[in-house]
PAZAPA-4460 file (N, C-alpha, C; in steps of 0.05 Angstrom, whole numbers, plus 32768, in hexadecimal, padded with zeros to 4 digits):
% residues 90
    n_x    n_y    n_z   ca_x   ca_y   ca_z    c_x    c_y    c_z   seq   type   mol
   76E0   7FBD   7D82   76E2   7FD9   7D7E   76E8   7FDC   7D5E     1      X     A
   76FD   7FCD   7D56   7708   7FD1   7D3B   76F3   7FC8   7D26     2      X     A
   76E4   7FB3   7D2D   76CF   7FAB   7D1B   76B9   7FC0   7D1A     3      X     A
   76B2   7FCE   7D31   769F   7FE4   7D31   76A9   7FFB   7D20     4      X     A
   76C2   8003   7D23   76CD   8018   7D12   76CA   8012   7CF4     5      X     A
   76D0   7FF8   7CED   76CB   7FF1   7CD1   76B1   7FF4   7CC7     6      X     A
   769E   7FED   7CD8   7680   7FF1   7CD1   767A   800E   7CCB     7      X     A
   7685   8020   7CDA   7681   803B   7CD6   768F   8045   7CBD     8      X     A
   76A5   8039   7CB7   76B4   8043   7C9E   76A2   803D   7C85     9      X     A
   7691   8029   7C87   7680   801F   7C6F   766F   8039   7C67    10      X     A
   7669   8048   7C7A   7657   8060   7C75   7666   807B   7C75    11      X     A
   7680   807A   7C70   768F   8093   7C6E   7689   80A4   7C59    12      X     A
   7680   8097   7C42   7678   80A6   7C2A   765F   80B6   7C2E    13      X     A
   7651   80B0   7C43   7637   80BE   7C4C   763D   80D0   7C62    14      X     A
   7655   80D5   7C68   765D   80E7   7C7E   765F   80DE   7C9A    15      X     A
   765B   80C3   7C9C   765E   80B9   7CB9   767B   80B3   7CC2    16      X     A
   767F   80B9   7CD9   7699   80B2   7CE8   7697   80AA   7D06    17      X     A
   76AA   809F   7D0F   76AA   809B   7D2D   76AF   80B6   7D3A    18      X     A
   769E   80BD   7D4C   76A0   80D9   7D58   76B8   80DC   7D68    19      X     A
   76C4   80F4   7D69   76D6   80FC   7D7D   76CA   80FE   7D97    20      X     A
   76D8   8100   7DAD   76CC   8104   7DC8   76BD   811C   7DCC    21      X     A
   76C6   8132   7DC1   76B7   814D   7DC4   769F   814C   7DB2    22      X     A
   76A0   8141   7D9B   7687   8140   7D8A   7671   8130   7D98    23      X     A
   7678   8118   7DA1   7666   8107   7DB0   7658   8115   7DC6    24      X     A
   7669   8122   7DD8   7660   8130   7DEE   764C   8147   7DE8    25      X     A
   7656   8156   7DD5   7645   816D   7DCC   762A   8163   7DC0    26      X     A
   762B   814F   7DAF   7611   8145   7DA4   75FF   8139   7DB8    27      X     A
   7609   812D   7DCC   75FA   8120   7DE4   75EC   8137   7DF0    28      X     A
   75FF   814C   7DF8   75F4   8162   7E07   75DD   8174   7DF9    29      X     A
   75E4   8177   7DE1   75D2   818A   7DD1   75B6   817B   7DCD    30      X     A
   75B6   8162   7DCA   759E   8153   7DC8   758F   8155   7DE4    31      X     A
   759D   8154   7DFA   7590   8157   7E15   7583   8174   7E16    32      X     A
   7591   8187   7E0D   7587   81A3   7E0E   756D   81A5   7DFC    33      X     A
   756F   819C   7DE6   755B   819C   7DD2   7542   818D   7DD9    34      X     A
   7545   8175   7DE6   7530   8165   7DE8   752B   8158   7E05    35      X     A
   753E   815C   7E15   753D   8153   7E30   7544   8133   7E31    36      X     A
   754C   8128   7E1B   7551   810C   7E19   756D   8106   7E20    37      X     A
   7572   80F2   7E33   758E   80E9   7E3A   7598   80D4   7E27    38      X     A
   75A6   80DC   7E12   75B1   80C9   7DFD   75C9   80BB   7E0D    39      X     A
   75CD   80A2   7E08   75E5   8095   7E14   75E0   8098   7E34    40      X     A
   75CB   8091   7E3D   75C3   8094   7E59   75C9   807D   7E6C    41      X     A
   75B8   807C   7E80   75BF   8069   7E95   75A8   8053   7E98    42      X     A
   7595   8054   7E88   757F   803F   7E8C   7577   8036   7E6F    43      X     A
   7584   8024   7E64   759D   8018   7E6D   75B6   8029   7E69    44      X     A
   75CB   8024   7E79   75E4   8031   7E75   75F2   802A   7E5B    45      X     A
   75F7   8041   7E4D   7602   8040   7E32   761A   8052   7E2E    46      X     A
   762C   804B   7E1D   7642   805C   7E15   7648   805A   7DF8    47      X     A
   7655   806C   7DEC   765F   806A   7DD2   767F   806D   7DD2    48      X     A
   768A   805C   7DC5   76AA   805D   7DC1   76AE   8073   7DB0    49      X     A
   76C4   8083   7DB2   76CD   8096   7DA4   76E7   8094   7D95    50      X     A
   76ED   80A5   7D82   7705   80A1   7D72   7721   80A3   7D83    51      X     A
   7720   80B2   7D98   773A   80B4   7DA8   773C   809A   7DBA    52      X     A
   7754   8097   7DC1   7758   8080   7DD2   776F   8086   7DE6    53      X     A
   776F   8078   7DFD   7783   807B   7E12   7798   8069   7E0C    54      X     A
   77B1   8071   7E0E   77C9   8062   7E0A   77C9   8055   7DEF    55      X     A
   77B8   805F   7DDB   77B8   8056   7DC2   77A9   803A   7DBF    56      X     A
   779D   8034   7DD5   7790   8019   7DD5   7773   8019   7DDC    57      X     A
   776A   8027   7DF0   774F   8024   7DFB   773F   803E   7DF3    58      X     A
   7728   803A   7DE5   771A   8052   7DDC   770D   8060   7DF4    59      X     A
   770C   807B   7DF0   76FF   808C   7E04   76E0   8088   7DFE    60      X     A
   76CF   8086   7E14   76B4   8083   7E13   76A4   809A   7E1F    61      X     A
   768D   80A1   7E11   767D   80B5   7E1B   7660   80AB   7E21    62      X     A
   7655   80B1   7E36   7639   80A7   7E3A   7631   80A6   7E5B    63      X     A
   7621   8093   7E62   7618   8091   7E7C   760D   80AB   7E85    64      X     A
   75FE   80BB   7E73   75F4   80D4   7E77   75DC   80D0   7E8B    65      X     A
   75DD   80E1   7EA0   75C6   80E2   7EB2   75C4   80FF   7EBD    66      X     A
   75B3   8100   7ED3   75AE   811C   7EDD   75C7   8127   7EEA    67      X     A
   75DA   8117   7EF1   75F4   8123   7EFC   760A   8125   7EE8    68      X     A
   7604   8122   7ED0   7618   8128   7EBA   761D   8111   7EA7    69      X     A
   7631   8116   7E96   763A   8107   7E81   7657   80FB   7E87    70      X     A
   7659   80E1   7E85   7674   80D5   7E89   7684   80D4   7E6F    71      X     A
   769C   80DD   7E72   76B2   80D9   7E60   76C9   80C8   7E6D    72      X     A
   76CD   80B1   7E62   76DE   809F   7E71   76EF   808F   7E5B    73      X     A
   76FC   807B   7E67   7708   8064   7E54   7705   804B   7E63    74      X     A
   7701   8036   7E55   7702   801E   7E64   771B   800C   7E58    75      X     A
   772B   8004   7E6A   7744   7FF7   7E63   773F   7FDA   7E5A    76      X     A
   772C   7FD4   7E4C   7725   7FBB   7E43   7715   7FBD   7E2A    77      X     A
   7713   7FA8   7E19   7702   7FA8   7DFF   76EA   7F96   7E08    78      X     A
   76D4   7F9D   7E04   76BB   7F8F   7E0C   76A7   7F94   7DF8    79      X     A
   769B   7F7E   7DEF   7686   7F7E   7DD8   766F   7F8A   7DE0    80      X     A
   766A   7F92   7DFA   7653   7FA0   7E04   7652   7FBF   7DFE    81      X     A
   766A   7FC9   7DF4   766C   7FE7   7DF0   766B   7FE9   7DD2    82      X     A
   765E   7FFE   7DC8   7659   8005   7DAC   7664   801D   7DA2    83      X     A
   7660   8023   7D89   7667   803C   7D7D   7651   8047   7D6F    84      X     A
   764B   8060   7D75   7636   806E   7D66   7642   807F   7D4F    85      X     A
   763A   807C   7D38   7643   808B   7D22   763A   80A8   7D21    86      X     A
   7649   80BB   7D1B   7643   80D7   7D1C   7644   80E0   7CFE    87      X     A
   762F   80ED   7CF5   762E   80F8   7CD8   7636   8114   7CD8    88      X     A
   764B   8119   7CC8   7657   8135   7CC6   764B   8140   7CAB    89      X     A
   7643   8157   7CAC   7639   8164   7C94   764D   8175   7C88    90      X     A
***
């Protein structure tokens, strides 16, 4: 996760940041309303790590979006299978 955050920092001058939980959730939901597309969906199941963490250690994740809703959770382990989506702030 720390390596992923460093990758996003390389693009900070262009306005990119690691999204906060609310920013990630709102962007995912707005895209669904606009296009009907499930970003960070279930086929395959995907999540993005966010800037907030639980117990200062494990990042909150948003994703697994499907017809029954959007998951907001944390995983109390660090796994290379989870990524970070950069958010561009204007």
